[in-house]
N, C-alpha and C positions, 0 to 999 in steps of 0.2 A: 330689721327687728327680729324677724323669725330666725335669721342666722345666728344672732347673738343669743337668743333663747336656746337654740340647739347646742351651741358651744357650752352654755352653762349646764345643760342636762348631762352632756358627756363628762364634764368635770366632776359633777356630783356622783355619777356612776363609778368613775375611777376611784374617787375618795372612799366611797362605800365599799368597793371591792377590796381596797387596801386595808380598811378597818376590819373586814371580815377575815382576810387572809392571815392576819397576825395571830389570832387564837387558833386558827387552823394549823399553822406551822408549829405552834407550841404543842398542839395535840398530836401532830405527826411525830414530833421529837419524843413525846411521852410513849407513843406506841413502839418506836424504835428501841427505847430504853427497856421496855418490858420484853421485847423480843430478845435483846441482849441478855437480860437476866435469865430468861427461860433457856437460852442456849448455854449459858455458863453453868447452870445447875442440872442440866439434862442428864449427865452421867451419874451423878451422886444422888439426886433427888428428882427422879422423873415424875413422881406423883405431883410434887409442887410445880414442876414445869408445866404439866398438863393443866393444873388449876389456873395458872397465869394465862395460858393460851385460851382456855375456855372463857375466861373473864373478858377477853378482848373482843371488840366488834370488828371482825375481819373486813367488813364492807367499808369501813372508814380508812382502810389502808390505801395509800396512794402509790401508784406505780406498779408495774408488773414485777419488779424485783422484790419489793416489800411483800407483795402477795405471795410470790414464790417462796420467800423465806418463811413466812408464816405457815404456808402449806407443808413445807418440808419438816419444820419443827413440830407441827401438830402430828404428822404421820410418825415421826420418831417417838414422840411422847406416848402415843397410843400403843406402839409396838413395845416400848420398854415397860409399859404397864400391863402387858399381856392382854391387850384388847385387840383381837385379830380382826382386821377389816379385810373384806374381799372385793371392794370396789375402789375406784380411783377418784371418788368425789373429793377426798381430802388432798390427795397428792397431785392431781392433774395440773394445777397452776405451776407447781414446781417442775413437772415434766415438760410443760410447754415452754417454760422460760429457760431453765438450767441446761437442758439438753442441747439448746442452740446457743445460748449466751453465757453459760456458766463456766467457771474455771474447772480444773481437773478434780478438785475436792468436791465441789458442788455437783458435778456430774456423777462422781462415784457414789455420793450419798443418795442422790435421787435414784440411780439405777439399782442400788442395793435395796432400798425400801420398795421400789417397784417390783423387784424380784420377790421380796417378802410377801407382798400382796398377792402375786401370782401363786406363791406356795400356799397361802391361806385359801385361795380359791381352788386349789388342787391342780393347777396347770403347771406342771414341772417343766414342760418344754419352754414356755414363755419365761419362766423363772430363770432357767439356764441361759436363755438368750439375753436377759437383762444382766446377769452376772458376767457373761462373756463380754458384753459391751462395756461394762464397768471396768474391766481389766485392760481395755485397749490402751489407755494412757497411764498405766500403772507406774511408770517411771517418773511421771510428773506429780504424783499424788503426795501430799504431806499429811493427810488424815490417815495415819497408820492404823488407828483403832478400827475405823470403818473398813479399811482394806482387809484387816485380819478377820473381821466378822464375815465379810463377803467370801473370803477363801474358805472359811468353815462351812458357810451355807452352801457354797458350791460343792464342797466335799460331801455334804449330805446327799446331794443329788447324784454324785458319782457313786456313792454307796448303793443307792437304789438301782443304779444301772450296772452294778457289780464291776465298776471300773475302779478297783481297789488301789491300784498304783497311783491313780490321780487323787484318790481320797487321802492316801498316805502323804503324798507330796504337798497337797494343799494344807493339811493340818500341821505338818512340820514347819512350813513357811509361816503359818499363822502363829504357831508356838514361839518361833523366833521373834516375831514382831511383839507378841504379848510380853516376852521376856525383856525386850528393850524398853517397853512401857512400864515395866515393874508390875505387871498384872499376873501374879503367880497362879491364882486359881484357874484363870482362863488358859494360861500356858500349860498347866498340868492336864486340863481337860483335852486340849488339842493333842498333846503328846499321847494321851491314853486312846484317843480316837485313832491316831496313827498306829499305836500298838495293836489295837483290835484288828486293823486292816492287815498288819503283818501276821497276826495269828491266823486269820482266815486264809491268807495266801499260803502260809506254812513256811515263811522265811524266818528260820531260827536266828540267823545272824542279825537281821534287822530288828527282830523282836527283842533279842537279848540287849542290843544297844539301847533301844528305847526304854526297856524296863529299867536298865541301870540309871538312865537319865531321870526317870520318874522317881526312883527310890531316893536319889540325891535331892531332888526338889521337894519331896514330901517332908524331909527333915526341916525345911525352912517354912513349911506351910502345914502345921499339924491339923488345921481345920479340914483338910482334904483327906486325912488318913482313912476315915471310914468310907468316904466316897470312892477311894481307890481300891477297896477290897474286891469289888466285882471285877474290874479289868484285870487285877492281878490273879484272881481265881481263874478267870478265862484263860489267861496266859499260862498258868500252871497246868491247866487241863490239857493244853496242847503240847507244851514242852517240858513240864515239870515232872518230878517223880512223885511217888505216893506220899512221901512225907510232906512235900511242899503242898500238895493238894489238901491233905488233912489240915495243915497249918492254916491255910487261907480259908478253908471251909469252916473251921472252928471260929475264926475271927469274924467271918460273915454272920454266922449264927449268933455270936455274942453281940454284934452290932445291931441286930434287928433285921427281920426278914421282910422284904417288900415283894410285890408281885413280879416286878421286872427281874428279880434275881432267882426266882424259884426254879426256873429251868436250868440255870447253871448249878444250883445246889443239887438238883436231881442227877445231872450228869456227873457231878463230883462223887456222889454216893455210889453211882454205878462204876466209876473208875476205881474206887477203893474197895470194891467187892461187896457192896451192900445195895444191890439193885432194887430189892424190895422197898427199902426206905426211899430210894430214888423215885420209884413210880408213885409213891405217896405225894411227894412234893410236886412231881410233874402234873398229877391230876388236879392239884390245887392252883396251878398256874392259869392265869387268864390271858387268852390270846384273842385279840379282836379279829373278826372274820375277814376284814378287809386288809389286815396287816400280813402281807404275803411272806415277808422276810421272817417275822416271828413264827408264822405257821410252818415255814420250812425248818426252822430250828426245833420247833416242838416235835414234829414228826421224825426228824432225824434223831433226836435224843430218845424218843420213845422206841424207835426201832432198835437202837443200841441197847437200851435197858432190857427190853423184852428178849433180845438175843442172849444177853448175859443171864437172864432168868431161866433160859432154856425153853421159852414159850415161842417156838418157831412159827406157829400158825398166826399168833397175834402179831409177831414181829413182821411177818410177810404182809399182813393187812396194813400195818403202820407204814411199811415201806411203799405200798401201793398208794396210800394217801400222800406220802411225801412226793412220789413221782407225779401224781396228779397236780399237786400244788406247784411243783417245779415246772411242769409244762405250762401252766397258766403264767407263771413268772417269766418264762422264756418268751411267751407270746407278747406280753406287755413290754418286756425289755427290747425285743426286736422292733416293735412298732415305735417305741420311744427313740431308738437309735435312728430309725428312718426319719422321724420328725426332726431330730437334731441334725441329721445330715442335710435336710432341706434348709434348715435355718443357717447352718454353716455355709451352705452353698450361696444363699442370699447374702450372707455377710461377705463372702469372698468376692461376689459380683460388686457389691457396694465398695469394697476395698479397692477393687480394680478401677472402678470409676474415680475414686479419690486419687489413686495413683496416676491415672491418665490426666486428670485435672492438674495435679501437681507437676507432672512432666511437661505439660503445655506451659505452665507458668515458668518452669525452669528454662525451657527453650527461649522464651521471650527475654528472660533475664540474661541468658548467655549471649543472645543476639545483641542486647544492649551493651553488655560488657565488651563484646568483640568490636562494636563500633567505637566505644570509648577507647579501647586499646589502639585502634587504628589512628584516632585523632591524636592520642598521646604519642604514638610512634612518629607521626608526621611532624609534630612539634619538636620532638627530640631530634629527629633527622635534621631539621633546619638549624637547630641549635648546634649540633655537631658540625654541620657544614660551615657555619660561621666561624667556628673555632678550629677548623681543619689546619689552617696555616700555622697557627701557634703550636698546635699539637704535633705537627710534623717536625717543626724546629726542636721542640722538646724531645721528641723521639730520637732525632739525629744526635742531639747532645748526649742523651742517655746511651746511645749506641757507641759514641766515641769514648764515653767514660767506661763502658763495659769492655771495650777493646783495650783501653789502657790498663784496666784492672786485670784483664786476661794476660796481657803482656807481663805485668808485674808478677802474676802467679806463676807464669812459665819461667821467669827469671829465678824466682824463689825455688821452683822445682829443680832447676838445673843446679842451683847452689846446694840444695839438699842431696841431689844425686852425687855431686862432687864430694860432699862430706862423707856420704855412704861409701863411695869408692875408696877414699882415703882410709876409712875405718876398716874396710875389707882388706886393703893392702896391708894395713898395720897388723890385722889378725893373721893374715897369711905369712907375713914376715916373722911374727912371733912364733907361729907354729913351725916355720922353716928352721928358725934358730934352735927351737927346742929339739927337733928331730936331729939336726946337725950335731948339737952338743951331745945328744944321746949316743950317736954313732962314735963320736970321738972319745967320750968318757967311759962308756960301758963296754969294755973289752970282753966281759964275760958273756955278752949276748951271743946266742947261737947264730949260726950262719943264716938259718931260715928267718929269724927275726930281723937280722940285719938286711936281708933281701927285702923283706916287707917294708922296713923303714925307708930303704933307698927308693923303693918303688913309689911310696907315698911322697917322699921328698921330691922326686922327679915330677910328680903330679902337682905338688904345691908350687914348684918352680914354674911349671907351665901356666898354672892359674895366675901366679903373680905377674908373669910376663904379659898375660892377656889383659889383666886389669890395668897394668901400667901403660901398655901400648894400644889397648882396645883393639887388638888384632886376634880374631877368632882362630887363626891357624895354630897359635900356641896352645889352645885348649883342645885340639883334636885328640891328642893322646888321652886326655881326661874323659872326653866323650866316648872314646872307644873302650876305655876301662869301665865306664858306667854301664855300657851295653853288655860287657862281659859279666859284670856283677849281677845284672838282672837275669842272666842265663844261669849263673851258678851262685845262688844265694848262700849256700853253705860255705863256700870258699870265702865269700866276702865277710860273713860273720866270724869265721875262724881267724881271718887275717886282722879284722878289727879287734877281736879279743886279744890277739897276740901283740898288736900295736899298743893297746891300752896297758897290757901287762908289762911292756917295756917302759912306757912313759909313766904309768901310775901303778907301780907294783904293790904299793900299800892298799890301794883301792881294790885291786883284784884279789889280794890276799884276804882282805876283810870280807869280800863276797864269798870266798871259799870257806872262810871261818864260819859264816852264817849257814853253811850247808847247801849253797846253790850248786846245781849241776853245771856241767860245761854248756849245755843247751840253754840253761837259764841265764848264765853269765853272758852268753852271746846276745840273748834278748835284752839284758840290762845295758850292754854296750851300745845297742841301738838307741836306747833312751839317752845315753851319755852323749851321743852325737847331736841331740836336740830334737829327735823325732818324738811325735806323740803316739799314744796307744793305737788310735785308729789307723795312723799312717804305717805303723809297724805291722798291724794286722793285715793291711792291704798289701804291703810289700812281701810279707811271708805267706800270704794267701791263707790266713787263718781266720775262718768264719767266727770262731769262739775264742779269740786270742785272750779274752779276759780271764779264762781259766788258768793259763800259765801266769798271767799277771797277778791273779789272786794268790796263787801258790807262792810267788816271790814276796808279795806283801806279808804273807803269813810268816815266812822264814826270816824276814827282816824285822818282824815284830810290829807291823803296821796294821791299822784297821783294814779289813779285807775289802771294804766297800768305800769308805769315806776318804781315804788318803789319796792324794795325787802322786802317782809313782814317779813321773818324769822329773819334776822339780826336786823331789827328795833324792833321786839318784845323782842329779847334777850337783846338789849341795854336798852330798856324801863324797863325790869324787874330788870336789875342790878342797874339802877338809883333809883328804888323804894324799894331796900332792906332796 
């Protein structure tokens, strides 16, 4: 009986829990929708987003992820409404959850606003630490807008450390991102920050490049024109001439004077030769006692103006104040760099731990892969072993086929060599008949030419006999003659020219008509034999044989560089037969 009553009680509790859960789920869905709405309007209407978040009861949020999202959105809304918070009461749930379980975008957002809170609290060291951690997985980030803002914020810290090159690089990267997002005002401001860095460094090339980019962008964003006057005035004070300084000074004065620009106006008046008016504006400038960078600018400008006024004593006092502030700045800068070094060292140690952990994981993975490869290799070996007989038979068949193909190729090669031999014999016979007919028909030939022709006829007879009988002994006189020609190149060229003069008198006459010298005709006859330019140069031992070749082209009316001389000579000879 008691058991049955107990079961009934359990069933009633379960039904009651289910009934209560249904409105709870609906309420949770409503909270998620409101978070989505706040997230969607955060950029354009941060005040409305903050109102939505303030109207929510965060204690009714379920799960660490929902609480982390509410925490991050609330911190974002406060920052965008210029409500500077210095504690982590709002952001801590997001830090606890997203830095361990969040994706790259969630980690980036959390670390950016964590750095913003550190900045509000005046702890630049921890702010830089947050920004550096936020950039660890920069390649995985898709939230480009937050990435650009982080780069700008980090650049501000670099400015306070006088790491101006890092300031410039960060703002140029941020400007490129803003440009891709079509956020022109933010893009211009980032470029102007980079321009200010280039001005302080004194890099005229970098400053000119950035100034040109800014001038181009301002045409598409007229609302930024007045805002841009101060950086352009600062740029002209460093690299511009007097006319440029006067132009921007007049525009600044017409646009309205603010406290933050009075020091630049003072320096501008000093540069254009009116230091008295410059000191008036400088005395009106308000510099916060704890703002060291503005104090340095103030005393630097005052020293310059007093020097231009000829008040050396007051200028010396101003310079002493400048040196005193500069010493304070260096002390703070040095201590900051030491703190950053310690943080970077801690980050390097943590990075080494991660690398070590990753390497151990890789070792285990490689070991598993090696075992798997061994197993696959053994299976493959057994498979190959079972197919060995068939593969050997296939290889033997392929070998026999290759041998048969090789035999067929050798047969075809012999047939081709036979055809070539018949062709050579035909060419030699034709040349022999031509020379014999020349001796018989041309009685007017001189005895020297007849001797040359007979000598070549004897050589052709020997070569013909060698090709027919394949007996090298018939070619010995030819080999001996070739050795003689190598020793006496001039004699060979002259004999060749005379032989061509006997066989192709019109060809030689045409060359003479074109104004070729005897030496050039000898050179052309070598082309007629079928030699190429490089071969002729090697035979005649002419390192710059193309000089004579170019001269021959010119006389024959050919392009001195483009025409191929050998084929042209041989065509010319065949036409003059």
